ZAMARGU-4260 file (C-alpha; in steps of 0.2 Angstrom, whole numbers, plus 5000, padded with zeros to 4 digits):
<rodrens>
0) 5000/5001/5000 | 5007/5018/4994 | 5005/5033/5003 | 4993/5038/4990 | 4982/5024/4990
5) 4981/5024/5008 | 4965/5028/5015 | 4974/5040/5026 | 4981/5051/5013 | 4976/5069/5013
10) 4976/5079/4998 | 4993/5080/4998 | 4994/5064/4996 | 5003/5060/5012 | 4994/5050/5027
15) 4992/5057/5044 | 4985/5048/5056 | 4993/5056/5071 | 4982/5072/5067 | 4963/5061/5067
20) 4954/5055/5082 | 4957/5039/5085 | 4939/5032/5079 | 4943/5043/5064 | 4958/5031/5060
25) 4947/5015/5065 | 4935/5020/5052 | 4947/5025/5038 | 4958/5010/5039 | 4940/5001/5040
30) 4943/4992/5058 | 4934/4995/5074 | 4942/4991/5092 | 4939/4973/5092 | 4950/4975/5076
35) 4948/4962/5059 | 4941/4944/5058 | 4953/4931/5050 | 4946/4932/5033 | 4949/4949/5033
40) 4967/4951/5038 | 4971/4935/5026 | 4961/4946/5011 | 4971/4962/5016 | 4986/4953/5020
45) 4986/4948/5000 | 4984/4964/4994 | 4997/4974/5002 | 5009/4959/5007 | 5019/4954/5022
50) 5026/4967/5034 | 5044/4964/5030 | 5055/4975/5023 | 5059/4965/5006 | 5078/4962/5000
55) 5080/4973/4985 | 5086/4963/4969 | 5104/4958/4969 | 5117/4961/4955 | 5122/4944/4946
60) 5138/4939/4952 | 5146/4937/4936 | 5141/4957/4933 | 5148/4962/4950 | 5167/4955/4945
65) 5167/4963/4930 | 5164/4978/4938 | 5180/4975/4949 | 5188/4977/4934 | 5181/4993/4926
70) 5195/5004/4933 | 5208/5014/4922 | 5222/5007/4935 | 5216/4990/4932 | 5215/4992/4914
75) 5235/4997/4916 | 5239/4983/4923 | 5231/4972/4911 | 5241/4983/4897 | 5256/4977/4908
80) 5252/4961/4909 | 5249/4958/4888 | 5264/4968/4885 | 5276/4956/4896 | 5267/4941/4889
85) 5273/4948/4872 | 5289/4948/4877 | 5289/4931/4884 | 5290/4935/4903 | 5277/4924/4909
90) 5281/4925/4927 | 5278/4942/4929 | 5264/4941/4916 | 5255/4927/4928 | 5261/4939/4946
95) 5252/4956/4937 | 5238/4945/4933 | 5239/4941/4950 | 5238/4957/4959 | 5224/4964/4946
100) 5212/4946/4955 | 5219/4951/4971 | 5213/4969/4970 | 5196/4963/4960 | 5193/4951/4977
105) 5196/4965/4989 | 5184/4976/4980 | 5170/4962/4980 | 5174/4959/4998 | 5170/4978/5001
110) 5156/4980/4992 | 5138/4976/4998 | 5137/4990/5012 | 5119/4997/5009 | 5111/4977/5005
115) 5119/4973/5024 | 5113/4991/5030 | 5095/4982/5024 | 5099/4967/5033 | 5103/4976/5050
120) 5086/4986/5048 | 5076/4971/5046 | 5082/4960/5061 | 5076/4978/5070 | 5057/4972/5067
125) 5048/4961/5079 | 5046/4943/5078 | 5030/4941/5087 | 5014/4955/5090 | 4999/4954/5100
130) 4984/4956/5088 | 4966/4954/5092 | 4957/4945/5079 | 4940/4940/5079 | 4936/4950/5094
135) 4950/4938/5104 | 4969/4943/5109 | 4981/4930/5100 | 4998/4931/5094 | 5005/4929/5078
140) 5019/4932/5068 | 5022/4949/5065 | 5025/4946/5048 | 5006/4944/5046 | 4999/4961/5052
145) 4991/4971/5040 | 4983/4990/5041 | 4967/4989/5053 | 4974/4975/5065 | 4974/4981/5082
150) 4989/4977/5093 | 4992/4978/5109 | 5010/4982/5119 | 5019/4985/5134 | 5034/4987/5141
155) 5050/4978/5136 | 5041/4975/5118 | 5048/4981/5099 | 5035/4989/5090 | 5030/4979/5075
160) 5022/4990/5063 | 5017/5008/5064 | 5003/5010/5074 | 4989/5025/5079 | 4988/5026/5097
165) 4972/5020/5103 | 4974/5020/5121 | 4989/5019/5132 | 4994/5020/5152 | 5010/5027/5157
170) 5018/5023/5140 | 5035/5029/5135 | 5043/5023/5121 | 5063/5024/5117 | 5064/5031/5098
175) 5081/5036/5100 | 5087/5024/5084 | 5073/5034/5076 | 5076/5050/5081 | 5090/5054/5089
180) 5082/5060/5105 | 5090/5050/5122 | 5076/5053/5131 | 5060/5041/5129 | 5045/5050/5123
185) 5029/5050/5131 | 5014/5043/5119 | 4995/5050/5120 | 4981/5045/5110 | 4977/5061/5110
190) 4979/5070/5092 | 4994/5083/5085 | 4997/5093/5072 | 4999/5086/5054 | 5015/5094/5051
195) 5023/5088/5067 | 5040/5079/5065 | 5044/5062/5067 | 5050/5065/5085 | 5034/5076/5089
200) 5019/5062/5082 | 5015/5059/5100 | 5001/5046/5093 | 5011/5037/5084 | 5020/5021/5090
205) 5034/5016/5075 | 5040/5001/5071 | 5056/4993/5076 | 5057/5007/5091 | 5056/4999/5111
210) 5044/5002/5125 | 5051/5008/5137 | 5037/5010/5151 | 5016/5006/5153 | 5005/4997/5141
215) 4995/5002/5127 | 4985/4998/5111 | 4984/5003/5092 | 4978/5001/5075 | 4991/4998/5063
220) 4992/5010/5049 | 5006/5006/5039 | 5017/4989/5038 | 5031/4984/5029 | 5041/4995/5017
225) 5029/5010/5021 | 5033/5012/5038 | 5045/5026/5046 | 5058/5013/5047 | 5053/5005/5028
230) 5055/5023/5021 | 5073/5023/5027 | 5076/5006/5020 | 5072/5015/5002 | 5082/5030/5006
235) 5098/5020/5008 | 5095/5009/4992 | 5092/5024/4983 | 5110/5032/4989 | 5123/5032/4974
240) 5139/5028/4980 | 5151/5041/4978 | 5169/5043/4970 | 5181/5044/4983 | 5195/5060/4979
245) 5208/5048/4978 | 5198/5038/4963 | 5195/5053/4957 | 5214/5057/4956 | 5221/5041/4951
250) 5208/5039/4938 | 5211/5056/4931 | 5231/5052/4932 | 5228/5034/4926 | 5219/5042/4909
255) 5234/5056/4909 | 5247/5041/4911 | 5241/5030/4897 | 5237/5045/4884 | 5256/5048/4888
260) 5265/5034/4884 | 5253/5029/4871 | 5260/5045/4861 | 5278/5045/4866 | 5278/5024/4862
265) 5270/5031/4840 | 5283/5046/4841 | 5298/5034/4846 | 5291/5021/4832 | 5290/5034/4821
270) 5303/5044/4821 | 5316/5025/4822 | 5307/5020/4806 | 5309/5036/4798 | 5323/5044/4802
275) 5335/5029/4806 | 5329/5015/4798 | 5325/5003/4811 | 5317/4985/4806 | 5300/4985/4812
280) 5303/4969/4823 | 5316/4979/4830 | 5304/4993/4833 | 5291/4985/4840 | 5301/4977/4853
285) 5309/4992/4858 | 5291/5001/4859 | 5286/4987/4871 | 5301/4989/4880 | 5299/5005/4881
290) 5279/5005/4889 | 5284/4991/4901 | 5297/5003/4908 | 5283/5017/4908 | 5268/5009/4914
295) 5270/5008/4935 | 5263/4993/4934 | 5266/4992/4956 | 5255/5006/4958 | 5237/4998/4960
300) 5246/4987/4972 | 5255/5000/4979 | 5241/5012/4983 | 5232/4994/4990 | 5244/4989/5002
305) 5245/5007/5009 | 5230/5009/5012 | 5228/4993/5020 | 5244/4997/5032 | 5234/5012/5036
310) 5218/5001/5040 | 5229/4994/5054 | 5236/5008/5059 | 5220/5014/5062 | 5211/5000/5071
315) 5225/5005/5084 | 5217/5021/5087 | 5201/5012/5089 | 5194/5017/5072 | 5188/5000/5062
320) 5189/5003/5042 | 5175/4994/5032 | 5179/5001/5015 | 5200/5005/5009 | 5195/5020/5002
325) 5188/5027/5016 | 5205/5029/5024 | 5212/5041/5014 | 5194/5049/5010 | 5195/5053/5031
330) 5209/5063/5027 | 5204/5075/5012 | 5186/5077/5025 | 5181/5097/5025 | 5164/5096/5036
335) 5161/5084/5048 | 5142/5082/5052 | 5138/5074/5069 | 5125/5066/5077 | 5122/5073/5096
340) 5115/5060/5105 | 5126/5047/5110 | 5142/5054/5099 | 5146/5072/5104 | 5138/5067/5121
345) 5138/5053/5132 | 5120/5048/5129 | 5119/5047/5149 | 5107/5059/5156 | 5118/5070/5171
350) 5111/5081/5182 | 5121/5097/5181 | 5114/5112/5193 | 5102/5109/5209 | 5093/5124/5215
355) 5084/5125/5232 | 5077/5141/5239 | 5094/5147/5247 | 5106/5141/5237 | 5113/5135/5218
360) 5121/5121/5218 | 5134/5112/5206 | 5137/5096/5201 | 5151/5089/5193 | 5155/5071/5183
365) 5146/5065/5171 | 5135/5051/5166 | 5128/5036/5179 | 5146/5035/5186 | 5143/5042/5202
370) 5162/5052/5203 | 5159/5069/5207 | 5150/5079/5218 | 5139/5092/5224 | 5146/5109/5226
375) 5142/5126/5233 | 5153/5139/5229 | 5167/5128/5221 | 5166/5116/5238 | 5157/5102/5241
380) 5142/5102/5252 | 5138/5092/5262 | 5122/5085/5268 | 5123/5086/5286 | 5126/5105/5285
385) 5117/5109/5270 | 5099/5103/5275 | 5090/5110/5261 | 5102/5098/5251 | 5097/5084/5259
390) 5078/5085/5258 | 5081/5085/5238 | 5092/5072/5234 | 5079/5061/5248 | 5066/5065/5236
395) 5075/5062/5220 | 5083/5046/5227 | 5067/5037/5232 | 5053/5044/5222 | 5064/5035/5209
400) 5060/5017/5202 | 5080/5017/5194 | 5094/5009/5199 | 5113/5013/5195 | 5121/4995/5193
405) 5141/4991/5195 | 5147/4981/5184 | 5164/4970/5189 | 5164/4963/5169 | 5162/4945/5174
410) 5146/4943/5179 | 5146/4949/5196 | 5140/4967/5201 | 5135/4979/5213 | 5122/4990/5216
415) 5118/5008/5223 | 5102/5005/5233 | 5093/4992/5243 | 5086/4982/5230 | 5101/4969/5231
420) 5114/4965/5215 | 5109/4965/5198 | 5117/4964/5183 | 5117/4954/5167 | 5132/4940/5166
425) 5147/4947/5156 | 5144/4966/5156 | 5157/4977/5150 | 5167/4984/5170 | 5159/5002/5175
430) 5140/5008/5177 | 5126/5002/5171 | 5106/5010/5172 | 5092/4998/5175 | 5078/5011/5172
435) 5073/5027/5164 | 5089/5039/5159 | 5081/5054/5168 | 5079/5044/5185 | 5096/5037/5182
440) 5102/5054/5181 | 5094/5059/5197 | 5099/5040/5205 | 5117/5045/5200 | 5115/5062/5210
445) 5110/5053/5227 | 5126/5046/5227 | 5137/5060/5223 | 5127/5069/5236 | 5132/5055/5249
450) 5113/5050/5252 | 5113/5033/5259 | 5095/5027/5256 | 5096/5011/5267 | 5082/5008/5280
455) 5070/5018/5268 | 5054/5009/5263 | 5041/5012/5250 | 5024/5010/5256 | 5012/5018/5241
460) 5015/5022/5224 | 5008/5035/5211 | 5017/5030/5196 | 5020/5043/5183 | 5007/5046/5168
465) 5009/5058/5154 | 4992/5067/5157 | 5001/5072/5175 | 5020/5074/5173 | 5023/5068/5189
470) 5026/5052/5200 | 5024/5051/5220 | 5028/5039/5231 | 5024/5035/5251 | 5039/5033/5260
475) 5043/5027/5276 | 5061/5034/5283 | 5071/5022/5296 | 5062/5029/5310 | 5046/5024/5306
480) 5039/5041/5300 | 5028/5042/5284 | 5032/5055/5269 | 5025/5059/5253 | 5037/5062/5242
485) 5035/5070/5224 | 5047/5073/5208 | 5042/5081/5192 | 5038/5092/5178 | 5042/5111/5189
490) 5026/5118/5182 | 5014/5104/5189 | 5024/5100/5204 | 5023/5121/5208 | 5005/5121/5207
495) 5005/5108/5219 | 5015/5118/5231 | 5010/5131/5248 | 5028/5132/5253 | 5045/5129/5250
500) 5061/5121/5260 | 5072/5134/5266 | 5091/5135/5272 | 5087/5124/5287 | 5078/5110/5278
505) 5062/5119/5289 | 5046/5124/5277 | 5044/5143/5273 | 5029/5153/5262 | 5033/5150/5243
510) 5040/5162/5232 | 5032/5160/5216 | 5042/5173/5207 | 5056/5166/5212 | 5052/5148/5203
515) 5047/5153/5187 | 5063/5165/5186 | 5073/5148/5191 | 5066/5137/5178 | 5065/5148/5165
520) 5084/5150/5169 | 5089/5135/5170 | 5078/5129/5155 | 5089/5144/5143 | 5105/5132/5149
525) 5096/5119/5137 | 5094/5108/5153 | 5078/5099/5156 | 5070/5103/5173 | 5062/5093/5186
530) 5056/5098/5202 | 5054/5088/5220 | 5042/5092/5233 | 5038/5084/5249 | 5025/5085/5263
535) 5021/5073/5280 | 5008/5060/5282 | 4999/5052/5295 | 5008/5037/5304 | 4992/5025/5299
540) 4993/5029/5280 | 4995/5013/5269 | 4990/5023/5252 | 4992/5034/5239 | 4981/5042/5227
545) 4982/5057/5216 | 4971/5068/5225 | 4981/5066/5241 | 4995/5076/5232 | 4983/5089/5221
550) 4988/5102/5236 | 4998/5108/5252 | 5016/5102/5244 | 5032/5108/5250 | 5044/5112/5236
555) 5060/5106/5238 | 5071/5114/5223 | 5075/5109/5206 | 5087/5098/5196 | 5093/5102/5177
560) 5099/5088/5169 | 5106/5087/5152 | 5115/5073/5141 | 5133/5080/5144 | 5145/5083/5131
565) 5161/5071/5130 | 5175/5081/5138 | 5187/5073/5125 | 5173/5078/5110 | 5176/5096/5115
570) 5195/5097/5112 | 5192/5087/5095 | 5182/5099/5091 | 5193/5113/5093 | 5207/5104/5085
575) 5197/5099/5069 | 5193/5119/5068 | 5212/5121/5068 | 5213/5111/5054 | 5201/5117/5045
580) 5187/5106/5046 | 5168/5114/5049 | 5160/5104/5062 | 5140/5104/5061 | 5129/5094/5074
585) 5112/5086/5066 | 5100/5079/5078 | 5083/5075/5080 | 5084/5084/5097 | 5075/5099/5102
590) 5085/5118/5095 | 5085/5124/5113 | 5095/5108/5120 | 5104/5106/5101 | 5109/5124/5104
595) 5115/5124/5122 | 5126/5108/5119 | 5133/5114/5103 | 5139/5131/5112 | 5145/5122/5126
600) 5157/5112/5113 | 5163/5127/5102 | 5155/5120/5087 | 5144/5139/5087 | 5152/5153/5098
605) 5144/5158/5116 | 5129/5171/5112 | 5134/5189/5115 | 5153/5185/5109 | 5162/5196/5097
610) 5164/5183/5082 | 5147/5177/5084 | 5129/5183/5082 | 5119/5184/5099 | 5108/5170/5094
615) 5118/5158/5081 | 5107/5152/5068 | 5098/5136/5071 | 5090/5126/5055 | 5074/5114/5061
620) 5066/5101/5051 | 5051/5110/5047 | 5062/5125/5040 | 5071/5113/5029 | 5055/5105/5024
625) 5049/5123/5018 | 5065/5127/5010 | 5069/5124/4991 | 5086/5114/4987 | 5093/5130/4979
630) 5087/5139/4997 | 5096/5126/5008 | 5112/5124/4997 | 5112/5142/4999 | 5116/5144/5018
635) 5120/5127/5023 | 5139/5130/5024 | 5134/5144/5037 | 5123/5134/5047 | 5132/5124/5060
640) 5116/5116/5071 | 5099/5108/5065 | 5088/5101/5077 | 5072/5090/5074 | 5079/5081/5060
645) 5072/5066/5049 | 5083/5054/5040 | 5077/5062/5023 | 5082/5081/5031 | 5101/5073/5034
650) 5104/5068/5016 | 5099/5083/5011 | 5109/5093/5023 | 5123/5082/5016 | 5119/5082/4999
655) 5117/5102/5001 | 5136/5102/5007 | 5144/5091/4994 | 5137/5102/4980 | 5146/5116/4988
660) 5162/5105/4987 | 5163/5099/5004 | 5170/5082/5009 | 5157/5077/5020 | 5159/5065/5034
665) 5144/5060/5044 | 5143/5051/5061 | 5128/5042/5070 | 5122/5029/5079 | 5104/5027/5076
670) 5095/5019/5062 | 5091/5036/5058 | 5107/5040/5051 | 5108/5027/5041 | 5105/5035/5025
675) 5115/5049/5027 | 5130/5039/5032 | 5127/5030/5015 | 5126/5047/5006 | 5140/5054/5015
680) 5160/5054/5008 | 5163/5044/5024 | 5152/5038/5035 | 5156/5034/5054 | 5145/5024/5063
685) 5148/5021/5083 | 5153/5002/5090 | 5148/5000/5106 | 5130/5010/5105 | 5128/5010/5085
690) 5113/4999/5077 | 5119/4985/5065 | 5109/4995/5051 | 5122/5007/5055 | 5136/5000/5057
695) 5136/4993/5041 | 5132/5008/5031 | 5146/5015/5037 | 5166/5015/5028 | 5173/5017/5048
700) 5166/5010/5064 | 5173/5019/5079 | 5176/5006/5093 | 5177/5017/5108 | 5160/5028/5104
705) 5173/5045/5104 | 5171/5060/5093 | 5189/5061/5097 | 5193/5045/5087 | 5186/5055/5071
710) 5201/5069/5073 | 5215/5056/5076 | 5207/5046/5061 | 5208/5061/5050 | 5223/5065/5057
715) 5229/5048/5050 | 5221/5049/5033 | 5231/5063/5031 | 5246/5054/5034 | 5241/5042/5023
720) 5237/5051/5009 | 5255/5061/5011 | 5263/5045/5011 | 5254/5040/4996 | 5258/5055/4988
725) 5277/5051/4993 | 5275/5035/4985 | 5270/5040/4970 | 5283/5053/4968 | 5294/5038/4973
730) 5288/5027/4960 | 5285/5038/4944 | 5304/5043/4941 | 5309/5025/4943 | 5298/5021/4928
735) 5302/5038/4919 | 5321/5036/4919 | 5319/5018/4913 | 5308/5023/4899 | 5320/5039/4896
740) 5333/5028/4893 | 5325/5017/4881 | 5318/5032/4871 | 5334/5043/4870 | 5342/5028/4864
745) 5330/5026/4849 | 5326/5043/4847 | 5345/5046/4845 | 5349/5030/4836 | 5359/5022/4848
750) 5363/5005/4855 | 5350/4999/4871 | 5358/5004/4886 | 5346/4990/4896 | 5338/4974/4890
755) 5319/4974/4891 | 5322/4959/4904 | 5335/4970/4915 | 5319/4982/4914 | 5308/4971/4923
760) 5323/4966/4935 | 5323/4984/4942 | 5306/4987/4942 | 5303/4969/4951 | 5316/4973/4962
765) 5311/4992/4969 | 5293/4983/4969 | 5299/4974/4981 | 5309/4982/4991 | 5309/5001/4991
770) 5293/5006/4983 | 5283/5000/5001 | 5293/5009/5014 | 5286/5026/5012 | 5271/5018/5019
775) 5278/5017/5035 | 5283/5036/5036 | 5276/5047/5051 | 5265/5061/5052 | 5273/5078/5044
780) 5275/5090/5060 | 5261/5103/5052 | 5249/5089/5048 | 5235/5097/5057 | 5237/5114/5057
785) 5235/5115/5037 | 5217/5117/5028 | 5210/5102/5020 | 5218/5095/5003 | 5206/5101/4987
790) 5198/5084/4984 | 5199/5088/4963 | 5217/5093/4963 | 5227/5081/4957 | 5239/5070/4967
795) 5254/5076/4961 | 5251/5097/4958 | 5263/5105/4947 | 5277/5106/4956 | 5279/5088/4959
800) 5276/5084/4943 | 5294/5094/4938 | 5302/5086/4952 | 5296/5070/4943 | 5302/5077/4926
805) 5318/5082/4934 | 5323/5065/4945 | 5318/5056/4928 | 5331/5065/4919 | 5344/5065/4933
810) 5344/5046/4935 | 5341/5042/4919 | 5356/5053/4911 | 5365/5044/4926 | 5361/5030/4920
815) 5364/5033/4901 | 5381/5040/4908 | 5389/5027/4915 | 5385/5015/4901 | 5394/5024/4888
820) 5408/5027/4899 | 5412/5011/4903 | 5408/5005/4885 | 5422/5018/4879 | 5433/5011/4892
825) 5433/4994/4885 | 5420/4987/4895 | 5410/4971/4888 | 5389/4976/4886 | 5385/4965/4897
830) 5396/4973/4912 | 5391/4991/4904 | 5372/4987/4906 | 5374/4978/4922 | 5383/4996/4929
835) 5366/5005/4920 | 5355/4993/4930 | 5367/4998/4947 | 5366/5014/4944 | 5347/5015/4940
840) 5347/5004/4959 | 5357/5017/4970 | 5351/5031/4960 | 5333/5028/4966 | 5338/5023/4985
845) 5346/5040/4984 | 5329/5046/4981 | 5321/5037/4990 | 5327/5047/5006 | 5322/5065/4996
850) 5304/5059/4997 | 5306/5054/5014 | 5301/5073/5018 | 5291/5079/5004 | 5295/5098/5006
855) 5306/5097/5020 | 5326/5096/5017 | 5331/5079/5020 | 5350/5085/5022 | 5348/5082/5040
860) 5349/5068/5052 | 5332/5065/5057 | 5331/5058/5037 | 5341/5043/5044 | 5328/5042/5059
865) 5309/5036/5063 | 5307/5023/5049 | 5316/5008/5051 | 5307/5002/5034 | 5319/5011/5026
870) 5334/5002/5032 | 5325/4985/5029 | 5321/4990/5011 | 5339/4998/5008 | 5348/4982/5013
875) 5335/4970/5005 | 5339/4981/4988 | 5360/4981/4991 | 5358/4963/4993 | 5347/4958/4976
880) 5358/4969/4966 | 5373/4959/4972 | 5365/4943/4970 | 5360/4952/4951 | 5377/4957/4948
885) 5386/4941/4954 | 5378/4926/4955 | 5381/4916/4938 | 5362/4911/4937 | 5357/4930/4936
890) 5371/4931/4921 | 5362/4917/4911 | 5344/4925/4916 | 5347/4942/4915 | 5363/4947/4904
895) 5371/4954/4917 | 5389/4951/4922 | 5400/4954/4938 | 5409/4972/4940 | 5423/4977/4950
900) 5423/4991/4966 | 5428/5005/4953 | 5409/5005/4946 | 5400/5002/4962 | 5410/5019/4968
905) 5405/5027/4952 | 5387/5023/4954 | 5388/5027/4973 | 5395/5043/4968 | 5382/5049/4956
910) 5369/5044/4967 | 5376/5055/4979 | 5376/5070/4965 | 5356/5065/4960 | 5352/5067/4980
915) 5360/5084/4983 | 5352/5090/4965 | 5335/5086/4969 | 5337/5092/4988 | 5343/5110/4979
920) 5328/5108/4969 | 5317/5106/4985 | 5327/5121/4991 | 5320/5130/4977 | 5303/5125/4980
925) 5303/5132/4996 | 5311/5149/4991 | 5298/5152/4979 | 5285/5147/4990 | 5291/5159/5003
930) 5292/5173/4991 | 5275/5169/4984 | 5263/5183/4989 | 5248/5177/4999 | 5232/5171/4992
</rodrens>
């Protein structure tokens, strides 16, 4: 059943059951309080289908395999293999094909994120449902629910479909995975406006959410793919995968390189034939040798291995990478869009401030762990010296159903109250909440204040109901006295009070203006406000009713609670801003709370500061709905806080940022974040509190749910990109020098200084040894003080390309020089060629030390430290080259010959010259950069 087919559709074709009275909804879906008959349900099931999220059609396996080879670098790899087959090098042909197959296998393993995300969402759906059929309650598979079924839910149930609530008692539902709100939403059967966002539809229960308290009965209005969670599945499946900056850069680079090689080969053949009259077979052989020398067949493997090493390094920093390119993409991120609850904040409600008639107390510590204290004017406040604080701690601790449990991590635990130990076996060490977050915050407040509930006993209870918005208990103290304790919404509690608790703990006249002022002041800080009240009770009372607390209470005080920011996230945001990365908050929470948290974290400047407007702009979901795509694009970079957002809104925000050239990382933990994580350039999910759907949609999963880990991952991504650039900068002159030797020889009509098989040797030995050494380089000192790199820029700038050309000429020229010097000295061709190959090897080794620092001088002792892989590689290269020179079997295979100390000395000396000349070029480049006017 589509939206337009729904009987609840309005003139805009959008069903709005939350805006209609319950009986009107029942009539619209053709049902009643007694539910459907079995025959009606069977007919509707045949019409609308099962209440499940259908898996999308899978791409055929052969097409997925072929798609892995649709890449310019793979084309170069395959061309290289064909060329090597043409020259008869079947060993190298097999190796290169193996590299291509390995690349394809890695791609196949990494793909399918969206499909796995959909599987994760499907797993959230309820398995069974309590439904009224033929006038009687029965249990059926949730797959068999249809619109019009009447369903009942209770605490602990997962909602099986989208329901319009018919009646509810004390009903609260945890919708954090869908809306991002950290506090369970109170539900009521009263209609809400048709334009209400998902988080404000208090008359609706959404499929996949969890009932945290109370009971309710509702009628099914949407099933399967038309539910709110089904719409999220559709959004995920419709999001197109984006190319990463690295893939775009390497793709463009590969195309240009392929064209250049082809053009130069043609020019070489034409000149060799027309000018020098070479035979066609000889020219074809020379052209193949040139192409084999010029094609950097090791580049795809180098990129893959460098990224894989980066993945391991990031895992050690608690960022688990699911797709290799995401490692590098993190390094080019310009904007991080973060969910608030559980990402920037602890997702553990915490009391922040306590207000009594006499004092304003501050509460330290965050989360449910009772680490902290209640302070007055900067000093700890004891309950013995502050009776007003003791009264408040009594109310908030005893008029409370939550428990704070200490888990040992081995199945054992302790608890704060008289209820005894309780924790799930195998819980992680730490403190765990059993109950609702708000009550957990108040329970922890009592622990921090030092209140001991031992000896107190609950006698009677008036439970919290959304209509009354308070909870009351009749509680007996250790001496046998009875007290009525009340906590709840400040307006409801204040209306029932006649006095207030003074500094001495005794009642005094109520100052209503004071309390209204304090309620507004605490609320303005983005805190949720709760009030505490109390009164005495007759010694023989055993019951408690709502009318017993309608008047005459004594107001004890107020508590402001909040889901607090992670302290390390505040520092990480500042570091991101120093690195030129903008952090934006996108949350389903209310705008006031979101703005207060954003100010505290430094996402927006404090109100009234010189560099910020008095009220930084916040865009809400309703305002986003009213904006066109162009209007959103015009303001998206200026707005840093988005509140009351839906999954569609998050996708629109990310897409608008991308349209402005931003490289976007999106973080989140709820299923509502999954579509935006898929749309973003890098999706980052929380590993501990994140849903499976979110983890599967993300490229990176944070093992510690810590925003600060993102900042470390960005730093790691920048380091990896730097190392990739160093590796490419090193690899290209290797091929450039070899191809230049063959090209110049043919163009000038000389004998080839290198045989194709010797070119293959030097390619192989440098690929095995030197190419990977730079993947382990440490981060440059200024790595997190630079602005993000331009994602559209080439991996090699014009200056770096000039360096590649210079080094190719230097090493190629030195190679040709030693060849002809040796020939002039009467050395045989094999000896001269062996000396030339040794020049190539040592020249590239010298250049490796140039590449350790991209722009900084390498004429420093630091170039000898910090990367042991460089020395391992250098040792391996020298050893292998010695085998090439002196092993008899190598003489047969590669046409080499032994050389003496004189030849080693010449090649070593020229390598030092190459190193110094490259350093001179780097120094010239630094001076030009320093003298250039700022842009």
